[in-house]
C-alpha positions as CSV (number, residue, x, y, z in Angstrom):
1,M,225.8,223.7,105.4
2,G,224.8,221.1,107.1
3,K,225.6,217.6,107.8
4,V,223.0,216.8,104.7
5,D,221.8,219.5,102.5
6,V,218.9,219.1,99.9
7,V,219.6,221.5,97.5
8,P,216.9,223.1,94.7
9,V,217.0,221.4,91.5
10,V,214.9,222.1,87.8
11,I,213.5,218.2,86.9
12,K,211.4,218.7,83.4
13,G,210.9,222.1,83.9
14,R,209.8,222.3,87.6
15,T,211.4,222.9,90.0
16,G,212.3,219.4,92.7
17,Y,215.0,218.8,95.6
18,D,218.6,216.4,95.6
19,I,220.4,215.5,98.2
20,K,224.0,216.2,99.3
21,V,225.7,214.5,102.2
22,R,228.5,216.8,104.2
23,D,229.5,214.6,106.5
24,L,229.9,210.4,107.3
25,E,229.0,210.8,110.2
26,A,224.8,212.5,109.0
27,T,222.3,210.6,110.7
28,V,218.6,210.2,109.6
29,Q,217.6,213.4,111.8
30,D,220.0,215.2,109.9
31,Y,218.0,214.6,106.7
32,I,214.9,215.6,108.7
33,D,215.9,218.2,109.5
34,A,218.1,219.9,106.1
35,L,214.2,218.4,103.9
36,N,211.8,220.3,106.4
37,S,213.8,223.8,106.5
38,F,214.2,222.9,102.5
39,I,210.1,222.5,102.7
40,E,209.5,225.4,104.0
41,E,211.8,227.7,102.5
42,I,212.3,227.1,99.2
43,K,209.4,227.7,96.7
44,C,209.4,224.9,94.3
45,S,206.5,222.6,92.4
46,R,203.6,221.2,94.2
47,T,202.3,218.5,92.1
48,R,199.7,217.6,93.8
49,S,198.4,221.4,94.3
50,P,199.8,223.5,91.0
51,G,200.2,227.2,92.1
52,R,201.0,226.0,95.9
53,D,203.7,227.1,97.5
54,S,203.6,225.7,100.7
55,C,202.7,222.4,102.3
56,Y,200.9,224.5,105.1
57,A,197.2,223.0,106.0
58,C,197.0,220.6,102.4
59,N,196.3,217.5,104.0
60,L,195.9,216.0,100.3
61,C,198.8,213.5,101.8
62,C,196.7,212.5,104.8
63,Q,194.4,210.2,103.2
64,E,197.3,208.1,101.8
65,R,198.7,204.8,103.1
66,I,201.7,205.9,105.9
67,P,204.2,203.7,106.7
68,V,205.4,203.9,110.1
69,T,209.0,202.8,111.6
70,L,209.5,201.9,115.4
71,I,210.7,205.5,116.0
72,D,207.4,206.6,114.9
73,A,205.8,204.2,116.9
74,R,208.9,205.0,120.1
75,N,207.6,208.5,119.6
76,L,203.8,208.8,119.3
77,G,203.7,206.4,121.8
78,E,203.3,207.0,126.1
79,K,207.3,207.1,127.3
80,G,207.5,205.7,124.1
81,N,205.4,202.3,124.4
82,V,205.9,200.8,121.1
83,L,202.4,198.1,121.6
84,E,200.7,201.3,122.6
85,A,201.2,203.4,119.6
86,I,200.4,200.1,117.9
87,T,197.0,200.0,119.3
88,K,196.0,203.6,119.2
89,F,197.5,205.1,116.1
90,F,198.6,202.0,113.7
91,H,197.1,199.8,111.6
92,V,198.3,196.1,110.8
93,Y,197.5,193.9,108.2
94,V,198.8,190.5,107.6
95,E,198.5,189.1,104.5
96,D,200.6,185.4,103.7
97,R,204.3,186.2,105.2
98,V,203.8,189.8,104.8
99,V,203.0,192.2,107.5
100,D,201.9,195.8,106.8
101,I,201.8,199.0,109.5
102,T,200.6,201.9,108.8
103,M,198.7,205.0,110.6
104,G,195.0,204.4,111.4
105,L,192.0,206.0,109.4
106,N,189.5,207.5,110.8
107,E,186.1,207.2,108.9
108,S,186.6,210.1,106.7
109,G,189.5,207.8,105.3
110,C,192.3,210.3,106.5
111,C,195.2,209.8,109.0
112,R,193.8,209.5,113.0
113,L,196.3,212.0,113.9
114,L,195.4,215.0,111.2
115,D,193.5,218.4,112.8
116,P,190.4,218.1,110.3
117,A,189.6,222.5,111.7
118,K,193.2,223.1,111.2
119,G,194.4,220.8,108.4
120,I,197.5,219.5,109.8
121,C,198.7,217.3,112.1
122,S,197.6,217.0,115.7
123,N,200.6,216.1,116.6
124,Y,202.7,218.1,114.5
125,L,206.8,217.5,115.6
126,N,206.1,213.9,116.1
127,R,204.4,212.8,112.8
128,P,205.8,210.2,111.1
129,M,209.3,210.6,109.2
130,V,207.4,209.5,105.7
131,C,205.5,212.5,106.8
132,Q,208.5,215.1,107.4
133,T,210.1,213.0,104.4
134,F,207.7,213.6,101.4
135,I,206.7,216.8,99.7
136,C,205.1,216.6,96.2
137,S,207.5,218.1,94.0
138,P,210.0,216.0,92.0
139,S,213.7,214.9,93.2
140,T,216.6,213.3,91.7
141,R,216.9,208.9,91.3
142,A,218.6,209.2,94.4
143,A,216.3,211.4,97.1
144,K,213.8,209.0,96.0
145,Q,215.9,206.0,97.2
146,L,217.4,207.2,100.2
147,R,213.5,208.0,101.4
148,E,212.4,204.8,100.4
149,Q,215.8,202.6,102.0
150,V,215.2,204.6,105.2
151,V,211.6,204.1,105.6
152,N,212.0,199.8,104.7
153,A,214.4,199.6,107.4
154,G,212.4,201.5,109.8
155,E,208.9,199.9,108.8
156,D,211.4,196.0,109.3
157,E,211.8,197.0,112.0
158,L,208.8,198.3,114.0
159,V,207.4,194.7,112.2
160,R,210.4,193.2,114.6
161,S,209.3,194.8,117.8
162,W,206.1,193.6,116.9
163,F,206.8,190.2,117.0
164,K,207.5,190.2,120.7
165,T,204.2,192.5,122.0
166,D,202.5,188.9,121.7
167,N,201.5,188.2,124.8
168,R,200.5,184.8,124.6
169,A,196.7,185.4,126.0
170,G,195.6,187.9,123.8
171,G,198.7,187.6,121.1
172,Y,199.3,189.9,119.0
173,V,197.3,193.1,117.9
174,I,196.4,192.4,114.1
175,N,193.0,194.9,113.0
176,E,193.1,192.8,109.3
177,A,194.5,189.1,108.1
178,V,194.5,187.6,104.9
179,N,195.8,183.1,105.4
180,P,198.5,184.4,108.1
181,R,201.4,182.3,108.2
182,L,203.4,184.7,110.4
183,N,207.2,183.9,110.9
184,P,209.7,186.4,112.6
185,G,212.4,184.8,110.3
186,D,211.5,186.7,107.3
187,Y,212.5,190.2,109.2
188,P,216.1,190.4,110.4
189,A,217.4,193.3,112.3
190,T,217.7,196.6,110.6
191,P,220.0,200.1,111.4
192,F,217.0,201.3,113.6
193,K,217.7,197.7,116.3
194,G,217.6,199.0,120.1
195,K,217.9,202.7,118.4
196,T,215.4,205.5,120.5
197,S,215.7,208.3,118.4
198,Y,216.5,209.3,114.4
199,V,219.2,210.2,115.6
200,Q,221.4,207.5,116.5
201,V,221.2,206.6,113.1
202,K,223.2,206.7,110.3
203,L,222.5,207.3,106.8
204,K,225.8,205.5,105.8
205,D,224.2,202.6,107.9
206,V,220.6,202.2,106.2
207,C,221.7,202.9,102.3
208,T,222.7,200.4,99.8
209,K,226.7,200.8,99.2
210,K,226.0,202.0,95.9
211,L,223.3,205.1,97.1
212,W,226.2,205.8,99.8
213,L,229.0,206.8,97.1
214,Q,226.4,208.6,95.3
215,L,224.9,211.3,98.5
216,S,228.7,211.5,99.5
217,S,229.9,212.5,96.3
218,F,229.8,215.9,97.7
219,L,232.3,215.5,100.5
220,E,234.4,218.3,100.2
């Protein structure tokens, strides 16, 4: 039993999963590790690929919007260089006051990190958090909310860092824009501020109080 457990549950007749936090100091990395182990070890329903037991070499989710966090950028950029990751791998879309930073897509409409020959990520160990925590299986509402809240906080902190990349001469890296009205004040600091790894981000700091009480009700 780890600091975070991912346990199989039956949802509408299909095997899915739920999240149980076993330690008050559990981190986002504990959550990622637990879910990765579950994906690799437990046979559960794959709603997008019925009859499939493994996610290996299935790249259906590599063709969708893939949000990224500040730590994803640090992991992908050389020596943690966020601007390099944004320039080389990401797609920055600005509409009005909203900034959306996602993985860039290749000419085939797949993630730039996808190895088409193998059908898996070319940088598997450093693939974005949203990829490491996704499995097309049923999950409880709490499990869905946890993933959403962690991803949103990490996304917002990446945008805060993006605002700091304006070099005045070249401006921000923007791939698409519709009536941009940029305002850094729209993105206050999150628990990801100043963090360089998921080990440093505690789940209790990212979750709403209501969700944390649900997840930690299993503490022994």
